[in-house]
N, C-alpha and C positions, 0 to 999 in steps of 0.2 A: 484103560485099553491096552489088550497085548501088545509087544512089543515088533510082532508081525506086521506088514503092512497088511493091510485090508482090501482085497477090492471093490469101489462103489456100490454094483450089485449085489455083492456080498452083506455091504451095510446095511443097503435098502432093503435084501431077504429080511436078514436078525430084527433091522425095527420092525418090518411087519409082523413077525412072528411076536415081537415086545408087545408091539400095538394087539394083536390077535388075544395072547393072554391075559394082560391088563381089561380088556374088554369083557372077556368070559370070567372073567374075576378067577382065574386059575391061580394066581399068585398066591402067594400064603405073605401075609401082614410082613414077615419078617424080612423077605428079600424084595420086595416091593419098593424100598430104598433102592436096593442096589440094580436092581432092573429100571427104573425111572435115569437113573447114573448113568447105566452104559448106551440107554435110547440117548442123552444127551451127548456125549462123547460121538455118536454115530451119525448124528445129526452135525454137530461142531466137523468131522471126517468129511461129511459129503459135502458141506458149504464151502470146505478148503478145497478140496477135490475139482467144485463145476465152477471156484475162480480161478484155480490154473485153468483148468480146459479151459475158460471162455478166454484167459490174456493170453494162452498159447493158439488161439483160434483166432485172432484179431493181429499177432504177430503174422501169421503165414497168411492172412487177407490182405494183412501192411505189405511182405513183401512180395504177394501176388499181383496185387496195383502196382509195385514201381515197376513189376518184369514187363508188366503190361504196358506201362506206362512208355520206358525202353524200347518198347517192341512198335508201338505206334509212332514214337517219335525218328523208330530206324527207318519208317517206311517212306 
């Protein structure tokens, strides 16, 4: 995978392109392994981004809940 950080939507778009090529049999046999390896890299990247986002959202919600509890206790 390239050193450049790829965004989730870019990864999904590239995956869709690879899938489309594979389904239409436009991929040369010599390139098939390369495309499948790239697809696996992109899937891993997407999973990591989803997991990171989930953790961030949980942290934000937890902080929100704490601040809401403090506001309720102050009333």
